[in-house]
N, C-alpha and C positions, 0 to 999 in steps of 0.2 A: 344522378348518383353514379359514381364510378364503379364499374363492374369489370373484373378481370376477364380478358378474352380467352385465356387458356389457364389450365390448372397449374399452380406452382408446384414443382416436384419436391419431394422430400429432401433431395440433395441440395437444391437451390435454397430452400427454406432454411435448412440447417447450416448451410454455409453463411447465410446472412446472420444467423444467430451465434456464430462461432466466437464473436468478439464480446458477447454479453456476459460471459462467465466471470465470476468474481475471483480475484487472485488473493492468496493468503499473504498477510503482512509478515514481514521477516523480523522476528524478535531475537535479540541476542542478550547474553548475560553481561552486565557491566563489569569491567575489570576491577574497579575500585570498590563499588558498593555491593556488587553481586545481584543487583536487581535487574529485571527485564527492561530493556530499552530498544527502541527502533534503531536500525543501522542508519548511519549518515544523518543523525538528528542530534541536536543539543540535549544533554541531560539537564532538565529544568531544575532538579533538586540540587545538583552540585554546580551547574553552570559550565561543565567541562565539555569539550569537543576535541577529539583527536589528541587527548592527553594534555591539553592546555586550557587555561581558564578563559572563557569567552565572555560570559556575563557574570555580573556580581550577584550573589544570592542575598536575600534579605533575611537577617536573623536578629 
């Protein structure tokens, strides 16, 4: 069984865990519909991206 030779300090332990934090997702209000949408993603309801029609919507 692997056993550490020396105690891992709080600083070294916390530095290792510094990348584990979750980041908040950036939501913005859509200019046309006013609904919340993620930045740099296609709006699936309207099919718009950067002011132009990218995908056709089913209606």
